[in-house]
Short mmCIF file of the C-alpha atoms (twelve columns), coordinates in Angstrom:
data_MODEL
# 
_entry.id   MODEL 
# 
loop_
_atom_site.group_PDB 
_atom_site.id 
_atom_site.type_symbol 
_atom_site.label_atom_id 
_atom_site.label_alt_id 
_atom_site.label_comp_id 
_atom_site.label_asym_id 
_atom_site.label_seq_id 
_atom_site.Cartn_x 
_atom_site.Cartn_y 
_atom_site.Cartn_z 
_atom_site.pdbx_PDB_model_num 
ATOM 1  C CA . UNK A 1  -45.953 52.996 63.161 1 
ATOM 2  C CA . UNK A 2  -46.391 49.657 62.784 1 
ATOM 3  C CA . UNK A 3  -42.748 48.465 62.834 1 
ATOM 4  C CA . UNK A 4  -42.796 46.244 66.398 1 
ATOM 5  C CA . UNK A 5  -39.310 45.862 66.296 1 
ATOM 6  C CA . UNK A 6  -38.596 49.355 65.953 1 
ATOM 7  C CA . UNK A 7  -41.738 50.692 68.625 1 
ATOM 8  C CA . UNK A 8  -39.806 47.988 71.073 1 
ATOM 9  C CA . UNK A 9  -36.383 49.518 70.135 1 
ATOM 10 C CA . UNK A 10 -37.530 53.170 70.609 1 
ATOM 11 C CA . UNK A 11 -39.858 52.151 73.973 1 
ATOM 12 C CA . UNK A 12 -36.407 50.839 75.236 1 
ATOM 13 C CA . UNK A 13 -34.322 53.298 74.580 1 
ATOM 14 C CA . UNK A 14 -36.520 56.340 76.295 1 
ATOM 15 C CA . UNK A 15 -37.175 54.235 78.916 1 
ATOM 16 C CA . UNK A 16 -32.915 54.135 79.640 1 
ATOM 17 C CA . UNK A 17 -33.506 57.751 78.981 1 
ATOM 18 C CA . UNK A 18 -36.255 58.097 81.780 1 
ATOM 19 C CA . UNK A 19 -34.388 55.930 84.151 1 
ATOM 20 C CA . UNK A 20 -30.884 58.373 84.143 1 
ATOM 21 C CA . UNK A 21 -33.149 61.472 84.473 1 
ATOM 22 C CA . UNK A 22 -34.625 59.816 87.893 1 
ATOM 23 C CA . UNK A 23 -31.323 58.989 88.940 1 
ATOM 24 C CA . UNK A 24 -30.420 62.488 88.168 1 
ATOM 25 C CA . UNK A 25 -33.149 64.106 89.992 1 
ATOM 26 C CA . UNK A 26 -33.045 61.733 93.104 1 
ATOM 27 C CA . UNK A 27 -29.182 61.216 93.641 1 
ATOM 28 C CA . UNK A 28 -27.397 63.478 90.873 1 
ATOM 29 C CA . UNK A 29 -26.281 60.537 89.461 1 
ATOM 30 C CA . UNK A 30 -25.704 60.555 85.292 1 
ATOM 31 C CA . UNK A 31 -25.131 56.619 84.763 1 
ATOM 32 C CA . UNK A 32 -24.493 57.708 80.682 1 
ATOM 33 C CA . UNK A 33 -22.097 59.811 81.841 1 
ATOM 34 C CA . UNK A 34 -20.295 57.085 84.791 1 
ATOM 35 C CA . UNK A 35 -20.863 54.513 81.660 1 
ATOM 36 C CA . UNK A 36 -19.289 56.403 78.692 1 
ATOM 37 C CA . UNK A 37 -17.640 59.432 79.993 1 
ATOM 38 C CA . UNK A 38 -18.637 62.928 80.390 1 
ATOM 39 C CA . UNK A 39 -19.687 64.048 76.890 1 
ATOM 40 C CA . UNK A 40 -17.878 61.765 75.296 1 
ATOM 41 C CA . UNK A 41 -18.893 60.837 71.315 1 
ATOM 42 C CA . UNK A 42 -20.478 57.668 72.371 1 
ATOM 43 C CA . UNK A 43 -22.596 59.331 75.320 1 
ATOM 44 C CA . UNK A 44 -23.194 61.723 73.021 1 
ATOM 45 C CA . UNK A 45 -24.942 59.096 70.659 1 
ATOM 46 C CA . UNK A 46 -26.389 57.719 73.787 1 
ATOM 47 C CA . UNK A 47 -28.040 60.907 74.295 1 
ATOM 48 C CA . UNK A 48 -28.961 61.907 70.665 1 
ATOM 49 C CA . UNK A 49 -31.078 58.226 70.434 1 
ATOM 50 C CA . UNK A 50 -32.971 59.317 73.610 1 
ATOM 51 C CA . UNK A 51 -33.982 62.429 72.158 1 
ATOM 52 C CA . UNK A 52 -35.224 61.043 68.486 1 
ATOM 53 C CA . UNK A 53 -36.683 57.685 70.646 1 
ATOM 54 C CA . UNK A 54 -38.449 60.852 72.612 1 
ATOM 55 C CA . UNK A 55 -39.522 61.899 69.212 1 
ATOM 56 C CA . UNK A 56 -40.508 59.207 67.702 1 
ATOM 57 C CA . UNK A 57 -42.392 58.217 70.216 1 
ATOM 58 C CA . UNK A 58 -44.565 61.451 70.069 1 
ATOM 59 C CA . UNK A 59 -46.210 59.405 67.038 1 
ATOM 60 C CA . UNK A 60 -47.876 56.913 69.789 1 
ATOM 61 C CA . UNK A 61 -50.250 60.073 70.546 1 
ATOM 62 C CA . UNK A 62 -51.794 59.585 67.580 1 
ATOM 63 C CA . UNK A 63 -53.092 55.769 67.803 1 
ATOM 64 C CA . UNK A 64 -54.434 56.379 71.109 1 
ATOM 65 C CA . UNK A 65 -57.374 57.850 69.472 1 
ATOM 66 C CA . UNK A 66 -58.039 55.584 66.778 1 
ATOM 67 C CA . UNK A 67 -59.614 52.462 67.888 1 
ATOM 68 C CA . UNK A 68 -58.062 48.945 68.589 1 
ATOM 69 C CA . UNK A 69 -58.448 46.655 65.398 1 
ATOM 70 C CA . UNK A 70 -58.494 42.695 66.526 1 
ATOM 71 C CA . UNK A 71 -55.003 41.080 65.223 1 
# 
């Protein structure tokens, strides 16, 4: 961790994925498929990025156990 730009990008992509899953769960509306098509190469890239962002954000748990240091 430590690269703030990558951290913020991963968090933003994960939030977009969470919103999409919320829309699917509540309204049966898949925003990614609506905007990019059903399993087109572009939508598959978006789904892949959401998955990779989620895996990357798992490393935030290791930071939760470390004491914060003043900047």
